[in-house]
C-alpha positions as a Markdown table, in Angstrom:
| # | Residue | x | y | z |
|---|---|---|---|---|
| 1 | Met | -88.5 | -65.7 | -26.9 |
| 2 | Leu | -84.9 | -66.5 | -25.7 |
| 3 | Leu | -83.4 | -69.8 | -26.8 |
| 4 | Glu | -80.1 | -71.5 | -26.2 |
| 5 | Leu | -77.1 | -70.1 | -28.0 |
| 6 | Pro | -76.5 | -71.8 | -31.3 |
| 7 | Glu | -73.2 | -73.7 | -31.8 |
| 8 | Phe | -70.3 | -71.6 | -33.0 |
| 9 | Asp | -66.5 | -71.6 | -33.2 |
| 10 | Trp | -64.6 | -69.4 | -30.8 |
| 11 | Ile | -61.5 | -67.9 | -32.0 |
| 12 | Pro | -59.3 | -65.7 | -29.8 |
| 13 | Ala | -57.4 | -62.7 | -31.4 |
| 14 | Arg | -54.5 | -60.9 | -29.8 |
| 15 | Thr | -54.2 | -57.9 | -32.2 |
| 16 | Val | -56.4 | -55.6 | -34.3 |
| 17 | Arg | -54.5 | -56.8 | -37.4 |
| 18 | Glu | -55.1 | -60.4 | -36.7 |
| 19 | Thr | -58.9 | -59.6 | -36.2 |
| 20 | Cys | -59.2 | -57.8 | -39.5 |
| 21 | Lys | -57.4 | -60.7 | -41.3 |
| 22 | Leu | -59.8 | -63.1 | -39.9 |
| 23 | Leu | -62.8 | -61.0 | -40.7 |
| 24 | Ala | -61.4 | -60.6 | -44.2 |
| 25 | Glu | -60.7 | -64.4 | -45.0 |
| 26 | Asn | -64.0 | -65.6 | -43.5 |
| 27 | Gly | -67.5 | -65.1 | -44.8 |
| 28 | Glu | -70.4 | -63.0 | -43.5 |
| 29 | Asp | -71.1 | -65.5 | -40.7 |
| 30 | Thr | -67.9 | -64.5 | -38.9 |
| 31 | Leu | -68.2 | -61.8 | -36.3 |
| 32 | Ala | -66.2 | -59.8 | -33.8 |
| 33 | Leu | -67.1 | -60.5 | -30.0 |
| 34 | Ala | -66.4 | -58.0 | -27.3 |
| 35 | Gly | -68.9 | -57.7 | -24.4 |
| 36 | Gly | -71.5 | -59.8 | -26.2 |
| 37 | Thr | -74.5 | -58.3 | -24.4 |
| 38 | Asp | -76.3 | -57.4 | -27.7 |
| 39 | Leu | -74.8 | -60.1 | -29.9 |
| 40 | Phe | -75.6 | -63.0 | -27.6 |
| 41 | Thr | -79.3 | -61.7 | -27.3 |
| 42 | Lys | -79.6 | -61.6 | -31.1 |
| 43 | Met | -78.0 | -65.1 | -31.2 |
| 44 | Lys | -80.4 | -66.5 | -28.8 |
| 45 | Gln | -83.4 | -65.0 | -30.7 |
| 46 | Arg | -81.8 | -66.4 | -33.9 |
| 47 | Arg | -81.7 | -63.0 | -35.5 |
| 48 | Leu | -78.1 | -63.8 | -36.0 |
| 49 | Val | -76.5 | -67.2 | -36.3 |
| 50 | Pro | -72.8 | -66.7 | -36.8 |
| 51 | Arg | -70.6 | -69.8 | -37.3 |
| 52 | Arg | -67.5 | -68.1 | -35.9 |
| 53 | Leu | -66.9 | -65.5 | -33.1 |
| 54 | Ile | -63.6 | -63.7 | -32.9 |
| 55 | Asp | -63.0 | -62.8 | -29.3 |
| 56 | Ile | -61.3 | -59.4 | -29.2 |
| 57 | Lys | -61.6 | -58.8 | -25.5 |
| 58 | Lys | -57.9 | -59.3 | -24.8 |
| 59 | Ile | -56.4 | -57.1 | -27.5 |
| 60 | Pro | -54.1 | -54.8 | -25.5 |
| 61 | Gly | -54.8 | -50.9 | -25.3 |
| 62 | Leu | -58.3 | -51.0 | -26.8 |
| 63 | Asp | -59.9 | -50.4 | -23.3 |
| 64 | Gln | -58.0 | -47.2 | -22.5 |
| 65 | Ile | -59.5 | -43.8 | -21.8 |
| 66 | Arg | -57.2 | -41.1 | -22.6 |
| 67 | Tyr | -57.6 | -37.2 | -22.5 |
| 68 | Asp | -55.3 | -34.1 | -23.3 |
| 69 | Glu | -56.3 | -30.6 | -23.6 |
| 70 | Arg | -55.2 | -30.4 | -27.4 |
| 71 | Gly | -56.5 | -33.7 | -28.7 |
| 72 | Gly | -59.6 | -34.1 | -26.6 |
| 73 | Leu | -61.0 | -37.4 | -25.3 |
| 74 | Arg | -60.2 | -40.8 | -26.8 |
| 75 | Ile | -62.1 | -43.9 | -25.5 |
| 76 | Gly | -61.1 | -47.2 | -26.6 |
| 77 | Ala | -63.7 | -49.5 | -28.1 |
| 78 | Leu | -63.5 | -52.1 | -25.4 |
| 79 | Ala | -63.9 | -49.6 | -22.7 |
| 80 | Thr | -66.9 | -50.9 | -20.8 |
| 81 | Ala | -69.8 | -48.7 | -19.7 |
| 82 | Gln | -68.9 | -49.0 | -16.1 |
| 83 | Ala | -65.3 | -47.8 | -16.9 |
| 84 | Ile | -66.8 | -44.8 | -18.8 |
| 85 | Glu | -69.2 | -44.1 | -15.9 |
| 86 | Ser | -66.3 | -44.3 | -13.4 |
| 87 | Ser | -63.9 | -42.1 | -15.3 |
| 88 | Ala | -63.2 | -38.8 | -13.5 |
| 89 | Val | -62.2 | -36.9 | -16.7 |
| 90 | Ile | -65.4 | -37.9 | -18.4 |
| 91 | Ala | -67.5 | -36.9 | -15.4 |
| 92 | Asn | -65.7 | -33.5 | -15.2 |
| 93 | Arg | -65.5 | -32.6 | -18.7 |
| 94 | Phe | -68.0 | -34.8 | -20.7 |
| 95 | Pro | -70.9 | -35.4 | -18.3 |
| 96 | Ala | -73.5 | -36.2 | -21.0 |
| 97 | Ile | -71.3 | -39.3 | -21.8 |
| 98 | Lys | -71.2 | -40.4 | -18.2 |
| 99 | Gln | -75.0 | -39.9 | -18.0 |
| 100 | Ala | -75.5 | -42.3 | -20.9 |
| 101 | Ala | -73.1 | -44.9 | -19.4 |
| 102 | Ser | -75.0 | -44.7 | -16.1 |
| 103 | Ala | -78.3 | -45.3 | -18.0 |
| 104 | Leu | -77.1 | -48.4 | -19.7 |
| 105 | Gly | -78.8 | -51.5 | -18.4 |
| 106 | Thr | -77.9 | -53.1 | -15.0 |
| 107 | Leu | -74.5 | -53.0 | -13.1 |
| 108 | Gln | -73.7 | -56.5 | -14.6 |
| 109 | Ile | -74.4 | -55.1 | -18.1 |
| 110 | Arg | -72.3 | -52.1 | -17.5 |
| 111 | Asn | -69.4 | -54.1 | -16.6 |
| 112 | Thr | -69.6 | -56.2 | -19.7 |
| 113 | Ala | -71.1 | -54.0 | -22.4 |
| 114 | Thr | -68.4 | -52.0 | -24.4 |
| 115 | Leu | -68.5 | -48.6 | -26.2 |
| 116 | Gly | -67.6 | -50.2 | -29.5 |
| 117 | Gly | -70.1 | -52.8 | -29.4 |
| 118 | Asn | -72.9 | -50.4 | -28.4 |
| 119 | Leu | -72.1 | -48.5 | -31.5 |
| 120 | Ala | -71.4 | -51.3 | -33.9 |
| 121 | Asn | -74.8 | -52.9 | -33.0 |
| 122 | Ala | -76.3 | -49.8 | -34.5 |
| 123 | Ser | -79.5 | -50.0 | -32.5 |
| 124 | Pro | -81.8 | -46.9 | -32.9 |
| 125 | Ser | -81.8 | -46.8 | -29.1 |
| 126 | Ala | -78.0 | -47.1 | -28.6 |
| 127 | Glu | -77.3 | -45.4 | -25.4 |
| 128 | Phe | -74.0 | -43.7 | -26.4 |
| 129 | Ala | -75.2 | -42.4 | -29.7 |
| 130 | Pro | -77.1 | -39.2 | -28.9 |
| 131 | Pro | -74.6 | -37.6 | -26.6 |
| 132 | Leu | -71.7 | -38.6 | -28.9 |
| 133 | Leu | -73.5 | -37.2 | -31.8 |
| 134 | Ala | -74.1 | -33.9 | -30.0 |
| 135 | Leu | -70.5 | -33.8 | -29.0 |
| 136 | Asp | -69.4 | -34.2 | -32.8 |
| 137 | Ala | -67.6 | -37.4 | -32.0 |
| 138 | Ala | -65.8 | -39.5 | -34.5 |
| 139 | Val | -65.2 | -43.3 | -34.8 |
| 140 | Gln | -61.7 | -44.7 | -35.7 |
| 141 | Cys | -62.2 | -47.7 | -38.0 |
| 142 | Val | -59.2 | -50.0 | -38.9 |
| 143 | Ser | -59.2 | -52.6 | -41.8 |
| 144 | Leu | -56.5 | -54.9 | -43.0 |
| 145 | Asn | -54.7 | -52.3 | -45.1 |
| 146 | Ala | -56.1 | -48.9 | -43.9 |
| 147 | Glu | -57.7 | -46.8 | -41.2 |
| 148 | Arg | -60.1 | -44.0 | -41.4 |
| 149 | Leu | -62.0 | -41.6 | -39.0 |
| 150 | Val | -65.8 | -41.5 | -39.6 |
| 151 | Phe | -67.9 | -38.8 | -37.8 |
| 152 | Leu | -70.7 | -40.5 | -35.9 |
| 153 | Ser | -73.2 | -38.4 | -38.0 |
| 154 | Glu | -72.1 | -40.6 | -41.2 |
| 155 | Phe | -71.6 | -43.9 | -39.3 |
| 156 | Phe | -75.2 | -45.4 | -38.9 |
| 157 | Val | -76.9 | -46.4 | -42.0 |
| 158 | Ala | -80.0 | -48.3 | -40.9 |
| 159 | Pro | -81.2 | -50.3 | -37.9 |
| 160 | Gly | -78.3 | -52.8 | -37.3 |
| 161 | Lys | -76.2 | -51.5 | -40.0 |
| 162 | Thr | -73.2 | -49.2 | -40.2 |
| 163 | Val | -70.5 | -48.0 | -42.7 |
| 164 | Leu | -68.1 | -50.7 | -41.4 |
| 165 | Ala | -66.6 | -52.9 | -44.1 |
| 166 | Lys | -66.5 | -56.6 | -43.7 |
| 167 | Asp | -62.8 | -56.5 | -42.5 |
| 168 | Glu | -63.2 | -53.2 | -40.3 |
| 169 | Leu | -63.0 | -52.8 | -36.6 |
| 170 | Ile | -63.8 | -50.0 | -34.3 |
| 171 | Thr | -60.7 | -49.1 | -32.3 |
| 172 | Glu | -61.7 | -45.9 | -30.5 |
| 173 | Val | -64.1 | -43.0 | -30.4 |
| 174 | Arg | -62.7 | -39.5 | -30.4 |
| 175 | Val | -64.5 | -36.7 | -28.8 |
| 176 | Pro | -63.1 | -33.1 | -29.4 |
| 177 | Asn | -62.7 | -30.7 | -26.6 |
| 178 | Pro | -65.8 | -28.5 | -26.3 |
| 179 | Pro | -65.3 | -24.7 | -26.5 |
| 180 | Pro | -65.6 | -22.4 | -23.6 |
| 181 | Gly | -69.2 | -21.9 | -22.4 |
| 182 | Ala | -70.2 | -25.4 | -23.7 |
| 183 | Arg | -72.5 | -27.5 | -21.6 |
| 184 | Ala | -74.4 | -30.7 | -22.5 |
| 185 | Ile | -76.9 | -33.3 | -21.0 |
| 186 | Tyr | -78.2 | -36.5 | -21.9 |
| 187 | Leu | -81.7 | -37.7 | -21.0 |
| 188 | Lys | -83.8 | -40.8 | -21.6 |
| 189 | His | -87.2 | -42.1 | -21.0 |
| 190 | Ser | -87.9 | -45.9 | -20.2 |
| 191 | Leu | -90.1 | -47.8 | -18.1 |
| 192 | Arg | -87.3 | -48.7 | -15.9 |
| 193 | Lys | -83.8 | -47.2 | -15.7 |
| 194 | Met | -82.2 | -50.5 | -16.8 |
| 195 | Asp | -84.7 | -50.8 | -19.9 |
| 196 | Val | -84.0 | -49.8 | -23.4 |
| 197 | Ala | -85.0 | -46.2 | -24.3 |
| 198 | Ile | -88.3 | -45.5 | -25.5 |
| 199 | Ala | -87.1 | -42.1 | -26.5 |
| 200 | Ser | -83.7 | -40.3 | -25.6 |
| 201 | Ala | -82.0 | -36.8 | -26.4 |
| 202 | Ala | -78.9 | -35.2 | -25.8 |
| 203 | Val | -78.6 | -31.4 | -25.9 |
| 204 | Phe | -75.3 | -29.5 | -26.3 |
| 205 | Leu | -75.2 | -25.5 | -26.1 |
| 206 | Val | -72.4 | -23.1 | -26.3 |
| 207 | Leu | -73.2 | -19.8 | -24.5 |
| 208 | Asp | -71.3 | -16.6 | -24.7 |
| 209 | Gly | -72.9 | -14.7 | -21.9 |
| 210 | Asn | -76.5 | -15.1 | -22.6 |
| 211 | Leu | -76.1 | -15.6 | -26.4 |
| 212 | Cys | -76.4 | -19.1 | -27.8 |
| 213 | Val | -73.5 | -19.3 | -30.3 |
| 214 | Asp | -74.0 | -23.1 | -31.0 |
| 215 | Ala | -76.5 | -25.8 | -30.4 |
| 216 | Arg | -76.7 | -29.4 | -31.3 |
| 217 | Ile | -79.8 | -31.7 | -30.5 |
| 218 | Ala | -79.5 | -35.6 | -31.0 |
| 219 | Leu | -82.4 | -38.1 | -30.7 |
| 220 | Gly | -82.4 | -41.8 | -30.0 |
| 221 | Ala | -85.1 | -44.5 | -30.4 |
| 222 | Val | -87.3 | -42.2 | -32.6 |
| 223 | Gly | -85.9 | -43.0 | -35.9 |
| 224 | Pro | -84.3 | -45.8 | -38.0 |
| 225 | Val | -80.9 | -44.6 | -36.6 |
| 226 | Pro | -79.9 | -42.1 | -33.9 |
| 227 | Phe | -79.8 | -38.6 | -35.6 |
| 228 | Arg | -79.5 | -34.9 | -35.1 |
| 229 | Ala | -82.4 | -32.4 | -35.3 |
| 230 | Pro | -81.1 | -29.6 | -37.5 |
| 231 | Lys | -84.2 | -27.4 | -37.7 |
| 232 | Ala | -84.4 | -27.5 | -33.8 |
| 233 | Glu | -80.8 | -26.5 | -33.6 |
| 234 | Ala | -81.2 | -23.6 | -35.9 |
| 235 | Ala | -84.2 | -22.3 | -33.9 |
| 236 | Ile | -82.1 | -21.5 | -30.7 |
| 237 | Arg | -78.7 | -20.9 | -32.2 |
| 238 | Gly | -78.1 | -17.1 | -32.2 |
| 239 | Gln | -80.9 | -16.6 | -29.7 |
| 240 | Arg | -80.3 | -14.6 | -26.4 |
| 241 | Leu | -81.2 | -16.9 | -23.3 |
| 242 | Ala | -82.0 | -14.8 | -20.3 |
| 243 | Gly | -82.0 | -18.0 | -18.1 |
| 244 | Asp | -85.5 | -17.4 | -16.6 |
| 245 | Gln | -89.0 | -18.5 | -17.3 |
| 246 | Ser | -89.4 | -16.0 | -20.2 |
| 247 | Gln | -87.6 | -18.5 | -22.4 |
| 248 | Gly | -90.5 | -20.8 | -22.1 |
| 249 | Ala | -91.9 | -20.0 | -25.5 |
| 250 | Leu | -88.6 | -20.6 | -27.3 |
| 251 | Phe | -87.9 | -23.8 | -25.5 |
| 252 | Glu | -91.3 | -25.1 | -26.4 |
| 253 | Glu | -90.7 | -24.2 | -30.1 |
| 254 | Val | -87.3 | -25.8 | -30.1 |
| 255 | Ala | -88.8 | -29.0 | -28.5 |
| 256 | Arg | -91.7 | -28.9 | -31.0 |
| 257 | Leu | -89.3 | -28.9 | -34.1 |
| 258 | Ala | -87.2 | -31.7 | -32.4 |
| 259 | Ser | -90.5 | -33.7 | -32.2 |
| 260 | Glu | -91.5 | -32.9 | -35.7 |
| 261 | Ala | -88.0 | -34.3 | -36.8 |
| 262 | Ser | -88.5 | -37.7 | -35.1 |
| 263 | Val | -90.0 | -40.7 | -37.1 |
| 264 | Pro | -90.9 | -43.2 | -34.4 |
| 265 | Ile | -92.7 | -46.5 | -34.9 |
| 266 | Asp | -95.3 | -48.4 | -32.8 |
| 267 | Asp | -93.6 | -51.3 | -31.0 |
| 268 | Leu | -94.1 | -53.4 | -27.8 |
| 269 | Arg | -92.6 | -50.6 | -25.6 |
| 270 | Ala | -94.7 | -47.5 | -26.9 |
| 271 | Tyr | -96.8 | -46.1 | -29.6 |
| 272 | Ala | -95.3 | -43.6 | -32.2 |
| 273 | Gly | -97.4 | -40.7 | -30.9 |
| 274 | Tyr | -96.3 | -41.2 | -27.4 |
| 275 | Arg | -92.6 | -41.2 | -28.4 |
| 276 | Ser | -93.0 | -38.0 | -30.3 |
| 277 | Lys | -94.4 | -36.4 | -27.2 |
| 278 | Leu | -91.5 | -37.7 | -25.2 |
| 279 | Val | -89.1 | -36.2 | -27.5 |
| 280 | Ala | -90.6 | -32.7 | -26.9 |
| 281 | Met | -90.6 | -33.5 | -23.2 |
| 282 | Leu | -87.0 | -34.6 | -23.1 |
| 283 | Val | -85.7 | -31.7 | -25.3 |
| 284 | Gly | -87.5 | -29.1 | -23.2 |
| 285 | Lys | -86.2 | -30.5 | -20.1 |
| 286 | Gly | -82.7 | -30.7 | -21.4 |
| 287 | Leu | -82.8 | -26.9 | -22.4 |
| 288 | Glu | -84.3 | -25.9 | -19.0 |
| 289 | Arg | -81.7 | -27.9 | -17.1 |
| 290 | Leu | -78.7 | -26.4 | -19.3 |
| 291 | Val | -79.9 | -22.7 | -19.3 |
| 292 | Val | -82.2 | -22.0 | -16.2 |
| 293 | Arg | -80.7 | -24.4 | -13.7 |
| 294 | Gly | -77.2 | -24.1 | -15.2 |
| 295 | Arg | -77.3 | -20.5 | -14.0 |
| 296 | Ala | -79.0 | -21.0 | -10.7 |
């Protein structure tokens, strides 16, 4: 049940350093605020009751989306889902990220929700996590006295928990340029498009002719954190993919291994067994679209 927001002090911040200083000087009841779409929901439900919110929305430069052939894609933490969905370079070169942005909530939510907030919230069903995991992305984390780059595969610790220290802030996400022959897709299943995923999957393949030289499969909403399925990846890596229906048995095996890697729970949205079946369906569909339809 949603309640009214609890009382809190609102503190505007103009720089990353000022934000980190405020986070370091105050207690655990002080949080950074970006779009607030996840945070305010938790506050209304009293799952979080911070005394202070540091508003970082006006820190310059953190909403930029930049790309170059050498360095790849860099998305500022304050870039909204709608800005990501509307980016031409993301649509052309990183379509799985665009697909995740398009699947996130309503238009109103997409115009407010930020990439940094979506990841820092550390929900098992975080929309951007599977495609970014599959694309081997990293998160830039800045604290009062240092900065570090953390691969997303090491970023999530538990539901609602990341490796971020008390005084650290996500400033951007970096996505390397995929190699020639790479293709990726993000798929999710939910009752309605705007709803939180019941299960989601991102599939990334690198093809040299019909040889699969690399594969990454990332899953969401079917474990305590978003994660990759290494056994499923290994099952297709090195295989020759003819791009026709003869690959059905291989795709089914990869989908089965991905499903076995999942550790879903029963909740109000779905039973665990149903989620496991969805994983197999999503991964199988992703492989088919990348390989069979990709060559049509």
